[in-house]
N, C-alpha and C positions, 0 to 999 in steps of 0.2 A: 885393366882386368886381364888376367891370364887368358890367352886365346884358346878357343875350342877348335878341334880339327874339323875339316870340311865334312868328314863322315858323321859328325855329331858326337864323336868320342872326345873325352877330355884327357885321356891317357891311354896307354896300351899296357898289356902284360908282357914281361913281369913288372910288377909295381911293388916298391918297398916303402913301407911307412913305419916309423918308430917314434916313440915318445919317451923322453927322458925327464924324470922328475928330480927335485932337489929336496934334501932334508937338512934343516938347520940344527946344529948341535951346540948346546951351551954347557960348557964344563964348569962345575962349581968348585969352590975352594976345597971342599971335603972329598973331591974325587968323583962325586956323582955327576950324572949328566942328564940333561933334558933334551929330548929330540922332538922337533915339530916339523910337520910338512910345510913346505914353502910353495904354494900353488903358483905364485908369480915367477918362480924360477923354472917352470916347466918349458921344455923345448920339444917341438914336433918337427920331424924331418921327413921329406918324401924324396925318393929317387925315381924319376920317370924315365923309362927307356923307350925310345921311339924307333921303329923300323919302317922302312918303306914310305917315308914322308914325301909328299909331292913338293915340287918347287915352291908352290904357293904356301903350303903349310910350313915349310922351312923358313920362307921369307917372313911369314907372320911371327914366328918365334924369334927370329933375328931382330926384327923391328921392335918387338916388345922388349927384348933384352936390352937393346940400345936405348929405348925410351926410359927404362928404369935405371940406366947407367950401372948395369950389373947388380951388385948387392947394395948399392947406395940407397935406392929409394924403394919404399914398400908398395905393395899392391894387394888387391883382394884375390885370394886363392880359394877355390872350391874343392873341398876334399874329394878326390876321385874314389876314395875307399871308404866313404862314410855317408851318413844320412844328413842332408843339408838342413832338415827341420830340427828345431830344438824341442826337447822334452816330448819325445814321441810316445812315451808311456805315462804322461801326466797331462791329460786334456783340460785340467783345471788350472794349469799354470798360466800366468799372466801373458805369456807369449802368444797364447791362442786367443783369437777373436771369435766369440760365440754369439749367435743370435739371441735376442732378448727373451725368446720363448724356448730356449734350449737349455735343459738341465742335464748335468753329468753325474753319473754314479759309478764309482770304480769298484775294484774287487771282483770283476766278472771273469770267469774262466776264459782264457785266451786260446788261440789255435794251437799253441805249443804245450798246453796243459798247465800253464801258470795261472795267475789271477791278476794280470795286468791290463785286461781289456776294460772297456767302459760301455755302459748303457747310456745312450744319448736319447733323452725324451723330448720330443717336440710337442709342446702343448698348444701351439698356435694353430691357426687355420690354414696357413701357407707354409712353404718350405723355409727351413732355417739352416744356417751353415756354421761350420767351425773351420777356421782358416788361419794361416800365417802369411805375412807379407815379408819376403826376403829382399834385402838390398843387394841384388845380383843383377847382371845383365838380362833383361827380359827377352832379348832376341836369341839367347842360346837355346839349345834343345835340352829339354828336361823330361824326366820320367817321374810321374806321380803314381804312387801305389798305396793301397790301404786294404786291410781285411775288414769285411762287413758281415753281419749276420742279422737275420730277422725271423720272427716266428712264422711269418708268412711272406710270400714273395712281395718285395717292395722295390720300387725304383729309387735309386739314389743317383746323385749327379756329382761327378768330379769336376773341380774348378781349377783351371790352369791359366792364369792371366785372364783374358777376356774369352777364353774358350771353355766350352762346357760339353761333357759327354755323359750320356746316360748309361747306367749299369744296373745290375739286379742283385739285391741282397736276398739270400735264401736261408732256410733253417740251419744249413751247414755253413761254417766259416768259409768265405770265398775271398780270394785276393783279386781285387779289381785294379786296373792300371790305365794310364792315359799318357801318351807321349806327345809333346808339342812345344811350342814357343809362344812368346807374347810379343808385345810391341817392341821392335828393335830399338826404338828411340828412348824407351823408358829405363830408369835406373833401378826399378824394383818390380817385383811380380808376386801376385797372390796365388797361393796353393791351398786348396781346401776340399771339403766334401759337403754337399747340400743334401739335407734329409727331409723327407715328407713328414706330415703329422704322424705321431706314434713313437714307438721305441725301436731303435736300431743299435745293434752291437757294433762297436768300432775298436779296432786294434791296429797298432803299428803303422801309422801314416809315415810315408817315406818319400823323399825327393832326391833324385840323383841327376847329375849333369851328364846324361848319356841317353841313348835312344831306347833303352829297355830296362826294366827293373831287375836288380839282382836280389840275392837273399836278404831278408829283413835284417836291419841293424838298429839296435836300440841307440837312442841319442839323448844327450842332456843339453850341452851347450850348442850343439849343432855343428855342421861342417863348413860354415862360412868363416874363413880366417881373414880378418882385416889386417893389413900391414905385414903380410908375409914378404919374404925376400928371397932372391936367388942366393944360393950358397956358394957361387963362384963369380969371379970377375972376368972370366973369359968364356966365350961361347965357341965350342968346338963341335964339328960334325964330320961325318964321313959320307962321301957319295958312293953308293954301291951300284948304281945303274942310271940310265937316263930317267930323269924325273923321280929318282929314288934316293933317299938320304936317311941316315941313322944319327940319332942325337941322344945323349944322356943329360938330363936336367936335374939339378939338385935344388930343392926349395926348403927353406927353413922358416919356422914361425916360433918366436920366443915371446912368452907372455909379458916379459918385463921390458920389451923394446917398444 
């Protein structure tokens, strides 16, 4: 797994991310053509520029690069510019695990004036949750955030691994967040929100591999990239001061590899 910095950051700014797609063209004998998108040919690339790395942070990157043998072997990479959760605006998708007494209704006005929020109705007598479990290092520092709304003040609980934190939903949309980490020996971690009996508005659940939430980003497939690779076979760095180093790292993820 690509290492997190000792500060809890996964990358630094400036950060560049680009995605290139491929279109397949079939030329017919009469000169006409048919064009189809080829999703398996998409390539996502990141360029991470680090400044002021400590000796320990530089060593962790070097050791990881050596372990993957440069671009030869793949690894799991967490998108530092994306939402790690999948289908953040479709709480009915199968990636979400919902309690048996929790019903979802979409088309609700969201905090940005759209209609992508959900009303979650808990018809049970106890708390019910909606969550996702990600196959990522549980010991990393993560930030979980979500917008909530309730007709009257209601207590909701954010779930991050085995950790729980109480927050309040009010008549106005409020973004609540929680930063923490889970069991460092675990290979997966659960993120979710637990709701009391009644109706709670929910929009934009987001998980990021950093110590604080950034602006909300819609997700579909999620920001966990299995089998990403280094884009180079050499690891170069510059030492700028005592215990201070700069590095540029290129990472590539290709759907077809």
